[in-house]
ZAGUVO-413010 format. One record per residue (C-alpha): chain; residue number from 1; residue in three letters; x negated, y negated, z. Coordinates in steps of 0.1 Angstrom, whole numbers. Each point is the difference from the previous one (the first is absolute). Layout:
cadena|num|residuo|east|north|up
A|NUM|Ala|X|Y|Z $
...
! end
This chain:
cadena|num|residuo|east|north|up
A|1|Unk|20|1|-79 $
A|2|Unk|17|31|11 $
A|3|Unk|-9|36|1 $
A|4|Unk|-6|24|-29 $
A|5|Unk|-15|-27|-22 $
A|6|Unk|33|-19|-3 $
A|7|Unk|0|-38|-2 $
A|8|Unk|27|-26|-8 $
A|9|Unk|3|-4|-37 $
A|10|Unk|26|-29|5 $
A|11|Unk|9|-14|34 $
A|12|Unk|33|0|16 $
A|13|Unk|25|-22|-15 $
A|14|Unk|35|-8|-14 $
A|15|Unk|5|-6|-36 $
A|16|Unk|12|-37|-7 $
A|17|Unk|23|8|-30 $
A|18|Unk|35|13|-4 $
A|19|Unk|-9|36|-5 $
A|20|Unk|-35|20|-9 $
A|21|Unk|3|30|-21 $
A|22|Unk|-29|24|6 $
A|23|Unk|-15|30|-18 $
A|24|Unk|-30|19|11 $
A|25|Unk|-19|32|-7 $
A|26|Unk|-1|29|24 $
A|27|Unk|-22|-15|25 $
A|28|Unk|13|-10|34 $
A|29|Unk|-7|-34|16 $
A|30|Unk|33|-21|0 $
A|31|Unk|10|-4|35 $
A|32|Unk|30|-18|15 $
A|33|Unk|6|-15|35 $
A|34|Unk|30|11|19 $
A|35|Unk|21|-23|23 $
A|36|Unk|-22|11|30 $
A|37|Unk|-32|-9|-19 $
A|38|Unk|-12|36|-7 $
A|39|Unk|-12|5|-33 $
A|40|Unk|12|30|-22 $
A|41|Unk|-17|14|-30 $
A|42|Unk|23|0|-31 $
A|43|Unk|-4|34|-19 $
A|44|Unk|-16|-5|-34 $
A|45|Unk|24|9|-28 $
A|46|Unk|-13|-8|-36 $
A|47|Unk|32|7|-15 $
A|48|Unk|22|-25|22 $
A|49|Unk|1|-39|1 $
A|50|Unk|-1|-17|33 $
A|51|Unk|21|-31|5 $
A|52|Unk|-11|-24|27 $
A|53|Unk|25|-29|12 $
A|54|Unk|-20|-31|1 $
A|55|Unk|3|-33|20 $
A|56|Unk|20|-17|-26 $
A|57|Unk|29|28|3 $
A|58|Unk|-2|-1|37 $
A|59|Unk|8|-39|-3 $
A|60|Unk|28|7|-27 $
A|61|Unk|18|25|22 $
A|62|Unk|-5|-19|32 $
A|63|Unk|-22|25|15 $
A|64|Unk|22|30|-8 $
A|65|Unk|-27|14|-21 $
A|66|Unk|-33|-1|18 $
A|67|Unk|-34|-5|-19 $
A|68|Unk|-21|31|4 $
A|69|Unk|-31|-5|18 $
A|70|Unk|-28|24|-17 $
A|71|Unk|-35|6|-4 $
A|72|Unk|-23|22|-23 $
A|73|Unk|-26|22|14 $
A|74|Unk|-27|17|-21 $
A|75|Unk|-25|27|3 $
A|76|Unk|-33|7|-18 $
A|77|Unk|11|34|-12 $
A|78|Unk|29|-7|-25 $
A|79|Unk|7|-35|-17 $
A|80|Unk|35|-14|6 $
A|81|Unk|13|-18|-32 $
A|82|Unk|34|-19|1 $
A|83|Unk|19|-22|-24 $
A|84|Unk|22|-25|14 $
A|85|Unk|28|-23|-15 $
A|86|Unk|9|-30|22 $
A|87|Unk|34|-17|-8 $
A|88|Unk|2|-35|13 $
A|89|Unk|16|-34|-8 $
A|90|Unk|-14|-30|-19 $
A|91|Unk|-19|-25|21 $
A|92|Unk|28|-26|0 $
A|93|Unk|27|25|7 $
A|94|Unk|18|-5|36 $
A|95|Unk|3|28|26 $
A|96|Unk|26|1|29 $
A|97|Unk|23|26|11 $
A|98|Unk|28|8|-23 $
A|99|Unk|32|-14|14 $
A|100|Unk|18|32|-3 $
A|101|Unk|-25|17|24 $
A|102|Unk|0|-29|24 $
A|103|Unk|39|3|3 $
A|104|Unk|23|-28|10 $
A|105|Unk|-11|-18|31 $
A|106|Unk|-31|23|2 $
A|107|Unk|-35|-11|6 $
A|108|Unk|-26|-3|-28 $
A|109|Unk|-33|15|14 $
A|110|Unk|-20|-20|-27 $
A|111|Unk|0|-36|-11 $
A|112|Unk|0|-8|-38 $
A|113|Unk|-35|-2|-17 $
A|114|Unk|-14|5|-33 $
A|115|Unk|-24|28|-11 $
A|116|Unk|-27|-26|-5 $
A|117|Unk|3|-9|38 $
A|118|Unk|0|38|10 $
A|119|Unk|-33|8|-20 $
A|120|Unk|-17|-32|12 $
A|121|Unk|6|8|36 $
A|122|Unk|-8|39|-6 $
A|123|Unk|-33|-10|-14 $
A|124|Unk|-9|-21|33 $
A|125|Unk|7|32|22 $
A|126|Unk|-17|33|5 $
A|127|Unk|13|28|-20 $
A|128|Unk|13|19|32 $
A|129|Unk|20|-32|11 $
A|130|Unk|37|-2|2 $
A|131|Unk|3|-25|-30 $
A|132|Unk|36|-6|4 $
A|133|Unk|0|-14|34 $
A|134|Unk|-7|-35|-15 $
A|135|Unk|34|2|-18 $
A|136|Unk|22|12|29 $
! end
């Protein structure tokens, strides 16, 4: 529980899917973590879509695109409304870095796994955990 009546609406996490497309009202609350761990508020913009890289895209790009760690803070003054579309693979789909992004003689940061394996592993971990570490 933070100052000014602000509470965590949805705790820190990365999205598991390939991408997440978010649209929200003009109420602030979305925050992203910078590399140094500091949290930065994303200015609300009800006319824009926000696109988050998810864990699956991080794997497919061999870490070139990083999954965005984020959270949502809410307050008691103005309600925050968001609509999110998650784009992800089917349960049997196999995930691994694309060969073109590993390069000849390059190192794959992730082993091959199915989306079902990833989801099962993710459900056994805490929301804020690094869920990809089990597949490195």
